[in-house]
C-alpha positions as CSV (number, residue, x, y, z in Angstrom):
1,M,266.8,26.0,-150.8
2,I,263.2,24.7,-151.3
3,I,260.4,27.1,-152.2
4,K,257.3,26.3,-150.0
5,E,254.8,29.1,-150.8
6,I,254.5,32.2,-152.9
7,Q,252.0,35.0,-152.1
8,L,251.4,37.6,-154.8
9,T,249.9,40.4,-152.8
10,N,249.7,42.8,-155.7
11,F,251.7,41.7,-158.7
12,G,250.8,41.8,-162.4
13,K,247.3,40.4,-162.9
14,F,247.3,38.7,-159.5
15,N,245.9,40.2,-156.3
16,H,246.3,38.2,-153.0
17,K,247.1,35.0,-155.0
18,N,248.6,32.2,-152.9
19,V,250.4,29.2,-154.4
20,S,251.7,26.3,-152.2
21,L,254.7,24.3,-153.5
22,E,255.9,20.9,-152.3
23,P,259.3,19.1,-152.4
24,G,259.6,16.9,-155.5
25,L,257.6,17.5,-158.7
26,N,255.2,20.5,-159.0
27,I,253.3,21.0,-162.2
28,I,251.8,24.5,-162.7
29,Y,249.4,24.3,-165.6
30,G,247.7,27.2,-167.3
31,E,246.7,28.2,-170.8
32,N,248.3,31.1,-172.5
33,E,247.8,34.4,-170.6
34,A,246.8,32.5,-167.5
35,G,249.8,33.9,-165.5
36,K,252.6,31.2,-165.7
37,T,255.1,33.8,-166.8
38,T,253.9,36.1,-164.1
39,L,254.6,33.5,-161.4
40,H,258.0,32.7,-162.8
41,T,258.9,36.4,-163.0
42,F,257.6,36.8,-159.4
43,I,259.9,34.1,-158.1
44,R,262.9,35.7,-159.8
45,G,261.8,39.1,-158.6
46,M,261.5,37.9,-155.0
47,L,265.1,36.5,-155.1
48,F,266.8,39.4,-157.0
49,G,264.4,42.3,-157.2
50,I,263.0,44.2,-160.3
51,E,264.6,47.5,-161.2
52,K,262.9,50.2,-163.1
53,Q,264.7,51.1,-166.3
54,R,265.3,54.6,-167.5
55,G,264.6,56.5,-170.7
56,K,262.6,54.9,-173.5
57,A,263.1,51.4,-172.1
58,S,261.2,52.3,-169.0
59,G,257.8,51.9,-170.8
60,R,258.5,48.3,-171.8
61,D,260.6,46.9,-169.0
62,V,259.7,44.1,-166.6
63,Y,258.9,46.6,-163.8
64,S,256.3,48.4,-165.9
65,K,254.9,45.2,-167.3
66,Y,254.0,43.7,-164.0
67,E,253.3,47.0,-162.0
68,P,249.7,46.8,-160.8
69,W,247.3,49.4,-162.3
70,E,245.5,49.8,-159.0
71,N,247.4,50.8,-155.9
72,P,250.9,50.7,-157.4
73,S,252.5,51.6,-154.1
74,N,251.4,48.1,-152.9
75,Y,253.5,46.4,-155.6
76,Q,254.7,43.5,-153.4
77,G,254.5,39.9,-152.3
78,I,255.9,37.2,-150.0
79,M,257.8,33.9,-150.6
80,R,258.5,31.2,-148.0
81,I,261.5,29.0,-148.4
82,E,263.3,26.3,-146.5
83,N,267.1,26.1,-146.2
84,D,269.0,23.5,-144.1
85,G,265.8,22.7,-142.2
86,T,265.1,26.4,-141.3
87,N,262.0,28.3,-142.6
88,Y,262.4,31.8,-143.9
89,R,260.0,34.4,-145.2
90,I,261.1,36.8,-147.9
91,E,259.2,40.1,-148.1
92,R,259.6,42.5,-150.9
93,N,257.9,45.7,-152.1
94,F,259.0,46.4,-155.7
95,N,257.6,50.0,-155.8
96,R,260.5,52.4,-156.3
97,E,259.0,55.0,-153.9
98,H,258.3,52.4,-151.1
99,R,261.1,49.9,-151.8
100,L,261.3,47.1,-149.2
101,F,263.3,43.9,-148.9
102,R,263.8,41.8,-145.8
103,V,264.2,38.2,-144.8
104,I,262.6,36.8,-141.6
105,N,263.7,33.6,-139.8
106,E,260.2,32.3,-139.0
107,D,261.5,29.6,-136.7
108,E,263.3,32.1,-134.4
109,G,261.1,35.2,-135.3
110,I,264.1,37.5,-136.2
111,E,265.0,39.6,-139.2
112,L,268.2,38.7,-141.0
113,T,271.0,41.2,-141.4
114,E,272.6,42.0,-144.8
115,E,275.5,39.7,-144.0
116,Q,273.2,36.9,-143.0
117,I,271.1,37.3,-146.2
118,E,274.3,37.2,-148.3
119,E,275.3,34.0,-146.5
120,L,271.8,32.5,-147.0
121,F,272.0,33.1,-150.8
122,A,275.7,32.4,-151.2
123,G,276.6,31.2,-154.7
124,L,273.2,32.3,-156.1
125,D,273.1,35.4,-158.3
126,E,270.8,36.3,-161.1
127,S,273.2,35.1,-163.9
128,C,273.6,31.8,-162.1
129,Y,269.9,31.5,-161.6
130,Y,269.2,32.0,-165.3
131,N,271.9,29.6,-166.5
132,T,271.5,26.7,-164.0
133,I,268.3,26.1,-162.1
134,S,266.0,28.1,-164.4
135,I,265.7,26.1,-167.7
136,S,263.5,27.0,-170.7
137,Q,263.1,25.3,-174.1
138,L,265.4,26.2,-177.1
139,G,262.9,24.9,-179.7
140,S,262.9,28.2,-181.7
141,V,266.6,27.9,-182.7
142,T,268.2,25.8,-185.5
143,D,270.4,22.7,-185.0
144,K,273.5,24.8,-185.8
145,E,272.5,27.5,-183.3
146,L,271.9,24.8,-180.7
147,E,275.4,23.6,-181.2
148,V,276.9,27.1,-180.8
149,I,274.8,27.7,-177.7
150,L,275.9,24.4,-176.2
151,K,279.6,25.1,-176.9
152,N,279.5,28.6,-175.5
153,Y,277.7,27.4,-172.4
154,A,280.3,24.7,-171.9
155,A,283.1,27.2,-172.4
156,N,281.7,29.5,-169.8
157,L,281.2,26.7,-167.4
158,G,284.6,25.1,-167.9
159,A,286.4,28.4,-167.8
160,T,284.9,30.3,-164.9
161,K,282.6,28.1,-162.9
162,S,279.9,30.8,-163.2
163,M,277.7,32.3,-165.8
164,E,279.0,35.8,-165.7
165,I,281.9,35.5,-168.1
166,D,282.2,34.1,-171.6
167,I,285.9,33.4,-172.3
168,K,285.8,33.8,-176.1
169,E,283.4,36.7,-175.8
170,A,285.6,38.2,-173.1
171,F,288.6,37.9,-175.5
172,S,286.6,39.3,-178.3
173,D,285.4,42.2,-176.1
174,L,288.9,42.9,-175.0
175,D,290.1,43.0,-178.6
176,I,287.2,45.2,-179.5
177,Q,288.0,47.4,-176.5
178,K,291.6,47.5,-177.5
179,K,290.8,48.5,-181.0
180,K,288.3,51.1,-179.7
181,I,290.9,52.5,-177.4
182,I,293.4,52.8,-180.2
183,T,290.8,54.4,-182.5
184,E,289.2,56.8,-180.0
185,N,292.5,58.0,-178.5
186,K,294.3,58.1,-181.9
187,I,297.5,56.7,-180.5
188,G,299.2,57.1,-183.9
189,E,298.8,60.9,-183.6
190,E,301.0,61.2,-180.5
191,D,303.9,62.9,-182.3
192,I,301.6,65.3,-184.2
193,I,299.8,66.2,-180.9
194,K,303.2,67.0,-179.2
195,K,304.1,69.3,-182.1
196,S,300.7,70.9,-181.8
197,V,301.3,71.5,-178.1
198,K,304.6,73.2,-178.8
199,L,303.2,75.4,-181.6
200,T,300.1,76.3,-179.6
201,T,302.3,77.2,-176.6
202,E,304.4,79.6,-178.7
203,Q,301.2,81.2,-180.0
204,L,300.0,81.6,-176.5
205,E,303.2,83.4,-175.5
206,I,302.9,85.7,-178.4
207,T,299.3,86.5,-177.5
208,E,300.3,87.2,-173.9
209,R,303.0,89.6,-175.0
210,E,300.5,91.4,-177.3
211,Q,298.1,91.6,-174.3
212,H,300.7,93.3,-172.2
213,K,301.2,95.9,-174.9
214,I,297.5,96.5,-175.2
215,I,297.1,96.8,-171.4
216,S,300.0,99.4,-171.3
217,S,298.3,101.4,-174.1
218,I,294.9,101.2,-172.2
219,E,296.5,102.4,-169.0
220,Q,298.3,105.3,-170.8
221,K,295.0,106.4,-172.5
222,K,293.1,106.2,-169.2
223,E,295.8,108.3,-167.5
224,N,295.4,110.9,-170.3
225,V,291.6,110.8,-169.9
226,N,292.0,111.4,-166.2
227,H,294.1,114.5,-166.9
228,L,291.5,115.8,-169.3
229,L,288.8,115.1,-166.8
230,E,290.6,117.2,-164.2
231,K,291.1,120.1,-166.6
232,K,287.5,119.8,-167.7
233,K,286.4,119.9,-164.1
234,E,288.3,123.2,-163.5
235,L,286.9,124.8,-166.7
236,S,283.4,123.5,-165.9
237,A,283.5,125.2,-162.5
238,L,284.5,128.5,-164.1
239,D,282.0,128.1,-166.9
240,K,279.4,127.2,-164.3
241,K,279.9,130.6,-162.6
242,R,279.5,132.3,-166.0
243,L,276.4,130.4,-166.7
244,E,275.0,131.2,-163.3
245,E,275.6,134.9,-163.8
246,L,274.1,134.6,-167.3
247,A,271.1,132.8,-165.9
248,K,270.6,135.5,-163.3
249,Q,270.8,138.2,-166.1
250,N,268.4,136.2,-168.2
251,E,266.1,135.9,-165.3
252,R,266.2,139.7,-164.7
253,K,265.6,140.2,-168.4
254,D,262.7,137.8,-168.4
255,K,261.1,139.7,-165.5
256,L,261.7,143.0,-167.2
257,Y,260.2,141.6,-170.5
258,Q,257.2,140.4,-168.5
259,D,256.8,143.8,-166.8
260,A,257.1,145.6,-170.2
261,I,254.5,143.3,-171.6
262,S,252.3,143.9,-168.6
263,Y,252.8,147.8,-168.8
264,T,252.1,147.7,-172.5
265,N,248.9,145.8,-171.9
266,E,247.9,148.3,-169.2
267,V,248.8,151.4,-171.4
268,E,246.7,149.9,-174.2
269,K,243.9,149.1,-171.7
270,Y,243.9,152.7,-170.2
271,S,244.2,154.2,-173.7
272,N,241.1,152.3,-174.8
273,Q,239.3,153.3,-171.6
274,L,240.2,157.0,-172.1
275,E,238.9,156.9,-175.6
276,Q,235.7,155.3,-174.5
277,I,235.3,157.9,-171.7
278,K,235.8,160.7,-174.2
279,N,233.2,159.4,-176.5
280,H,230.8,158.9,-173.6
281,K,231.4,162.4,-172.4
282,K,230.7,163.8,-175.8
283,E,227.4,161.9,-176.0
284,L,226.4,163.3,-172.5
285,E,227.4,166.9,-173.4
286,S,225.4,166.7,-176.7
287,S,222.4,165.4,-174.8
288,L,222.5,168.3,-172.2
289,L,223.1,171.0,-174.9
290,E,220.0,169.8,-176.7
291,K,218.1,170.5,-173.5
292,G,219.7,173.9,-173.2
293,I,222.0,173.0,-170.4
294,D,225.6,174.0,-171.1
295,S,227.1,173.4,-167.6
296,H,226.6,171.8,-164.3
297,E,225.9,175.3,-162.7
298,T,223.1,175.9,-165.1
299,M,221.6,172.6,-164.1
300,E,221.8,173.4,-160.4
301,A,220.2,176.9,-161.0
302,L,217.2,175.2,-162.8
303,M,216.9,172.7,-160.1
304,D,216.8,175.5,-157.4
305,K,214.3,177.5,-159.4
306,I,211.9,174.6,-159.8
307,M,212.3,173.5,-156.2
308,N,211.7,177.1,-154.8
309,K,208.8,177.9,-157.1
310,S,205.4,177.8,-155.3
311,N,202.5,175.9,-156.6
312,M,199.9,178.1,-154.9
313,P,197.7,180.3,-157.3
314,V,198.0,183.5,-155.2
315,T,195.9,185.7,-157.6
316,F,192.9,183.5,-157.4
317,V,193.2,183.2,-153.7
318,I,193.5,187.0,-153.2
319,L,190.5,187.6,-155.5
320,A,188.5,185.0,-153.7
321,L,189.3,186.6,-150.4
322,A,188.5,190.0,-151.8
323,F,185.1,188.8,-152.8
324,V,184.6,187.2,-149.4
325,G,185.6,190.6,-147.9
326,A,183.2,192.4,-150.2
327,A,180.4,190.0,-149.2
328,I,181.1,190.6,-145.6
329,G,181.2,194.4,-146.3
330,F,177.9,194.3,-148.0
331,V,176.4,192.4,-145.2
332,V,177.8,194.7,-142.5
333,G,177.2,197.9,-144.5
334,N,173.6,197.2,-145.4
335,L,172.1,196.3,-142.1
336,Q,169.5,199.1,-142.5
337,F,167.9,197.2,-145.5
338,I,164.7,195.9,-144.6
339,T,164.0,193.4,-147.3
340,I,165.8,190.1,-147.3
341,K,166.4,190.3,-151.0
342,E,168.4,193.5,-150.7
343,Y,170.1,192.2,-147.6
344,Y,171.5,188.9,-149.1
345,M,171.8,189.5,-152.8
346,R,175.1,191.3,-153.1
347,P,176.9,189.2,-150.4
348,A,175.6,186.1,-152.1
349,I,177.0,187.1,-155.4
350,C,180.3,188.0,-153.9
351,M,180.5,184.7,-152.0
352,G,179.6,182.8,-155.2
353,I,182.4,184.5,-157.1
354,A,184.7,183.9,-154.2
355,F,183.7,180.2,-154.3
356,I,184.4,180.0,-158.0
357,L,187.7,181.6,-157.5
358,F,188.6,179.2,-154.7
359,V,187.7,176.3,-157.0
360,L,189.7,177.8,-159.8
361,A,192.6,178.3,-157.3
362,I,192.5,174.6,-156.3
363,I,192.4,173.5,-160.0
364,R,195.2,175.9,-160.7
365,Y,197.2,174.5,-157.7
366,C,196.8,170.9,-158.8
367,F,197.7,171.7,-162.4
368,K,200.8,173.6,-161.4
369,K,201.8,170.8,-158.9
370,K,201.6,168.2,-161.7
371,H,203.4,170.4,-164.1
372,K,206.1,171.0,-161.5
373,K,206.4,167.3,-160.9
374,R,206.8,166.6,-164.6
375,K,209.5,169.2,-164.9
376,F,211.2,167.9,-161.8
377,E,211.3,164.4,-163.3
378,I,212.8,165.8,-166.5
379,L,215.3,167.8,-164.5
380,K,216.1,164.7,-162.5
381,E,217.0,162.8,-165.7
382,L,219.0,165.8,-166.9
383,R,220.7,166.0,-163.5
384,L,221.5,162.3,-163.7
385,T,223.0,162.8,-167.1
386,S,224.9,165.8,-165.7
387,D,226.2,163.7,-162.8
388,K,227.3,161.0,-165.3
389,L,229.0,163.7,-167.3
390,E,230.8,164.9,-164.1
391,A,231.7,161.3,-163.2
392,A,233.0,160.8,-166.7
393,K,235.2,163.9,-166.4
394,H,236.6,162.7,-163.1
395,E,237.1,159.2,-164.5
396,E,238.8,160.8,-167.5
397,I,241.2,162.5,-165.2
398,Y,241.9,159.3,-163.3
399,V,242.4,157.2,-166.4
400,R,244.6,159.8,-167.9
401,R,246.8,159.8,-164.8
402,Q,247.0,156.0,-164.7
403,L,247.8,156.0,-168.4
404,E,250.6,158.5,-167.8
405,T,251.9,156.5,-164.8
406,K,251.9,153.2,-166.8
407,Q,253.5,154.9,-169.8
408,E,256.2,156.3,-167.6
409,A,256.8,152.8,-166.0
410,L,256.9,151.2,-169.5
411,N,259.4,153.8,-170.6
412,Q,261.6,153.2,-167.5
413,T,261.3,149.4,-168.0
414,Q,262.3,149.6,-171.6
415,E,265.3,151.8,-170.6
416,I,266.4,149.2,-168.0
417,I,266.0,146.4,-170.7
418,K,268.3,148.4,-173.0
419,Q,270.8,148.7,-170.1
420,E,270.6,144.9,-169.4
421,E,271.1,144.1,-173.0
422,N,274.1,146.3,-173.2
423,T,275.5,144.7,-170.0
424,Q,277.9,141.8,-170.7
425,V,278.7,138.9,-168.2
426,S,282.2,139.5,-167.0
427,S,283.2,135.8,-166.8
428,D,285.1,134.2,-169.8
429,D,283.4,131.6,-172.0
430,Y,285.1,128.2,-171.7
431,S,282.5,126.2,-173.5
432,D,284.6,125.9,-176.7
433,E,287.6,124.7,-174.7
434,I,285.4,122.3,-172.8
435,R,284.0,120.9,-176.1
436,E,287.5,120.5,-177.4
437,I,288.4,118.6,-174.2
438,E,285.3,116.4,-174.5
439,A,286.2,115.6,-178.1
440,Q,289.7,114.6,-177.0
441,E,288.2,112.5,-174.2
442,R,285.8,110.8,-176.6
443,T,288.7,110.0,-178.9
444,L,290.7,108.5,-176.0
445,N,287.7,106.6,-174.7
446,D,287.1,105.3,-178.2
447,G,290.7,104.2,-178.3
448,V,290.3,102.5,-174.9
449,S,287.1,100.7,-176.1
450,K,288.8,99.5,-179.2
451,A,291.9,98.5,-177.2
452,Q,289.7,96.7,-174.7
453,F,287.8,94.9,-177.5
454,A,291.1,93.9,-179.0
455,L,292.2,92.8,-175.5
456,E,289.0,90.7,-175.1
457,Q,289.7,89.1,-178.4
458,K,293.3,88.3,-177.4
459,K,292.0,86.9,-174.1
460,E,289.4,84.8,-175.9
461,N,292.2,83.7,-178.2
462,E,294.3,83.0,-175.1
463,I,291.5,81.0,-173.5
464,E,291.0,79.0,-176.8
465,L,294.7,78.4,-177.0
466,E,294.8,77.3,-173.3
467,K,291.8,75.1,-173.9
468,R,293.5,73.6,-177.0
469,I,296.7,73.1,-175.0
470,E,294.7,71.5,-172.2
471,E,292.8,69.4,-174.8
472,L,296.1,68.3,-176.5
473,K,297.6,67.5,-173.1
474,R,294.5,65.6,-172.1
475,R,294.7,63.7,-175.4
476,L,298.4,63.0,-174.6
477,E,297.3,61.9,-171.1
478,N,294.6,59.8,-172.7
479,I,297.1,58.2,-175.1
480,K,299.3,57.5,-172.1
481,K,296.4,55.9,-170.2
482,A,295.3,54.2,-173.4
483,K,298.7,52.6,-173.7
484,E,298.5,51.5,-170.1
485,E,295.0,50.2,-170.8
486,I,296.2,48.3,-173.9
487,H,299.0,46.8,-171.8
488,A,296.5,45.9,-169.1
489,I,294.2,44.3,-171.7
490,E,297.1,42.2,-173.1
491,E,298.0,41.3,-169.5
492,A,294.3,40.5,-168.7
493,K,294.1,38.2,-171.8
494,R,297.2,36.3,-170.7
495,N,295.8,36.0,-167.1
496,I,292.4,34.9,-168.3
497,E,294.0,32.3,-170.5
498,E,296.2,31.0,-167.7
499,I,293.3,30.9,-165.2
500,A,291.0,29.3,-167.8
501,N,293.6,26.5,-168.5
502,E,293.9,25.9,-164.7
503,I,290.2,25.8,-164.2
504,R,289.6,23.5,-167.2
505,S,292.1,21.0,-165.9
506,S,290.3,20.6,-162.5
507,F,286.7,21.8,-163.1
508,G,286.4,20.2,-166.5
509,K,286.7,16.7,-165.2
510,R,284.0,17.2,-162.6
511,L,281.7,18.9,-165.2
512,N,282.2,16.0,-167.7
513,K,281.5,13.4,-165.0
514,Q,278.4,15.1,-163.6
515,A,277.0,16.0,-167.0
516,S,277.5,12.4,-168.1
517,Y,275.6,11.2,-165.1
518,Y,272.6,13.3,-165.9
519,M,272.8,12.6,-169.6
520,S,272.7,8.9,-168.8
521,K,269.7,9.3,-166.5
522,I,267.5,11.4,-168.8
523,T,268.4,9.3,-171.9
524,N,267.8,6.0,-169.9
525,G,271.4,5.0,-170.4
526,K,271.6,5.6,-174.2
527,Y,274.3,8.3,-173.8
528,D,276.4,8.0,-170.6
529,N,279.6,9.8,-171.4
530,I,279.8,13.6,-172.4
531,T,283.3,14.9,-173.1
532,I,284.3,18.6,-173.4
533,D,287.8,18.8,-174.8
534,E,290.3,21.7,-174.5
535,R,289.0,23.2,-177.7
536,L,285.5,23.2,-176.2
537,N,284.2,20.6,-178.6
538,I,281.4,18.6,-177.1
539,T,281.1,14.9,-178.0
540,I,279.1,11.9,-176.9
541,N,281.3,8.9,-176.2
542,N,279.2,5.8,-176.7
543,K,280.4,2.2,-176.8
544,K,281.0,2.3,-180.5
545,S,282.4,5.7,-181.4
546,L,282.7,9.4,-180.5
547,I,279.8,11.4,-181.8
548,P,280.2,15.2,-182.2
549,S,277.3,17.4,-181.0
550,S,276.9,18.6,-184.6
551,R,275.7,15.1,-185.6
552,L,273.1,14.8,-182.8
553,S,269.4,15.4,-183.2
554,K,267.8,18.6,-181.9
555,G,266.1,16.7,-179.1
556,T,269.4,15.1,-178.0
557,I,271.2,18.5,-178.0
558,E,268.4,19.9,-175.8
559,Q,268.9,16.9,-173.4
560,M,272.6,17.6,-173.4
561,Y,271.9,21.3,-172.7
562,M,269.8,20.3,-169.7
563,A,272.4,17.8,-168.4
564,L,275.1,20.5,-168.6
565,R,272.9,23.0,-166.6
566,L,272.0,20.4,-164.0
567,A,275.6,19.4,-163.7
568,A,276.7,23.0,-163.3
569,A,274.0,23.6,-160.7
570,D,275.3,20.6,-158.7
571,I,278.9,21.9,-158.8
572,I,278.0,25.5,-158.1
573,F,275.6,24.8,-155.2
574,E,277.6,21.8,-154.0
575,K,275.3,19.9,-151.5
576,D,272.7,22.7,-151.1
577,K,269.2,21.8,-152.0
578,K,267.9,23.7,-155.0
579,P,264.7,24.1,-156.9
580,I,264.7,23.4,-160.7
581,L,262.4,25.7,-162.6
582,L,261.3,24.4,-166.0
583,D,259.5,26.8,-168.3
584,D,258.0,24.7,-171.1
585,A,261.3,22.9,-171.2
586,F,259.8,19.7,-172.8
587,V,258.1,21.3,-175.8
588,M,260.7,19.8,-178.2
589,Y,260.9,16.4,-176.4
590,D,259.1,13.4,-177.7
591,N,257.0,11.5,-175.2
592,K,259.8,9.0,-174.5
593,R,262.4,11.6,-173.8
594,M,260.0,13.6,-171.7
595,G,259.0,10.5,-169.7
596,N,262.6,9.5,-169.0
597,T,263.5,13.1,-167.9
598,L,260.3,13.7,-165.9
599,K,260.7,10.3,-164.0
600,F,264.3,10.9,-163.2
601,M,263.7,14.5,-162.0
602,A,260.7,13.6,-159.9
603,E,262.6,10.8,-158.2
604,S,266.0,12.4,-157.9
605,M,265.6,16.2,-157.6
606,E,264.9,18.0,-154.3
607,Q,262.3,20.2,-156.0
608,V,261.1,20.7,-159.6
609,I,258.7,23.4,-160.6
610,L,257.4,22.8,-164.1
611,F,255.5,25.6,-165.9
612,S,253.5,24.3,-168.9
613,C,250.6,25.3,-171.1
614,H,250.1,21.6,-172.0
615,T,248.6,18.7,-170.1
616,R,251.0,16.2,-171.6
617,E,253.4,16.5,-168.5
618,K,250.5,15.7,-166.1
619,V,249.3,12.8,-168.4
620,M,252.8,11.4,-168.5
621,A,253.2,11.8,-164.7
622,D,250.0,9.9,-164.1
623,K,251.0,7.2,-166.6
624,L,254.3,6.8,-164.8
625,N,252.6,6.9,-161.4
626,L,254.7,9.8,-160.2
627,E,253.9,11.8,-157.2
628,Y,253.4,15.5,-158.0
629,N,251.7,18.6,-156.8
630,F,249.3,19.9,-159.5
631,I,248.4,23.6,-159.6
632,K,246.0,24.9,-162.2
633,L,245.8,28.7,-162.8
């Protein structure tokens, strides 16, 4: 597999960033924070994906680190590769909500199925990638740590032909797991647990028997309660009839009491009215007696007298007429008088007197009329007082009759009330018996409640005992499974040892040979024979002696580490082309070591992608006249 192009559509700090790679040596240069690690992470992510971690780790994981701030749903990119002469395009969206992964055969224009993708990447997994074709420098570790890393790497390689299992670590993990199984499952307590199961089962049986007794007691009490309820129902019906009759009697009494109160109020009202009428009548009688009127008949007689009395002054009128007649007589009787004086004197005097009498008659008439009117007004007032007196007498009679009627009704009502109070309800009173039944019922119900509470406690105890038995049985089952797991662990250790021995005998020779080849090339023939013995001791076999890795320099051990990884990549990928990714792998190399390694890799490897924050690799490549593709970030 050769990587031809990477397109970071939206990844980390890059947006629509294209990087073209060539077969042979590719040097990607950039200062710190320029994006080298981002490109390296992108390549790994395109091959194996990037999963979002959970919990506290989610805020610091690779997914969050390179998730774009803007438009995170477009968290994706493209990588083009060539494999066995065919061009493929890998498309991947890392966003967990819009996850996408597909591989396109660009030569034929078809999308690969899952089976075809697995076949395309056969032999390449993330562990293999990190431990073979992706190589970084180990400059931060000590010489002793380098030796341990180298031994462990060789052990893995020699034992499993992959990077996923560390034999010694696997044995250590199995022993730890075995110890953990023994500790967690407390295998030594098996007999104690069996005794606890037996004892708890006996306690459970006792609890069940006690529950049966309590249930029988509850049923008996409930049956007694039902009998009491039936009896109470019968007595309540009888008592209800008594109460209804008593209620009706009380209702009648209430009505009679209300009537008595009403009659009493009316008697009091009419008594007060009668008293007021008597006082008023006395006032009117006193007023009439003061005017000389002692009865209504006297009043009527006075009224008739005044009404029938004439106002005409008859005496004055008769005298006036007499003088008029005298005047006429003088005139008629003295016609023989000759002189005028004698003829008119006496008639004139008579007429004058008659005139005076007529005037006096008129004056007398007016005076009498006015006097009569004044008397009439007085009589009218007296008659009004008399009428009021008569009305008061009639009202007194009416009020007295009403008072007597209401008093009689009050007396009758009070008599009826006495009769009702003396009347007893015929039904018997069962209230005491009902209260006694209710007291018995409460006692029984209290007993039922207490029994039910005790039963609930027994049931809870039963549940706890059942849980304990279940827990003890589960522990016994776990102990049984733990014994089986321990047996399986021992069997697994034996199988791993057997398989490791078989693999070492065949794979170890190939690994030694291929690692020796690469060690010879990158050291320019100085070290051409690496040996990994059965105890995983790594030695350099030069022409003079065997040199253990513990005596080698740090730079040489790093070269040995790279030789082992390149050898492992050759064996694992067989004849497939493969890119070698170097992440500042030459930091601890001197110029001579770096030049030898860089020249060999540029001339012999299908594709080398070198990430560096230094220009020394470019300067060395130019010095050695090596062909390379330079990319500056």
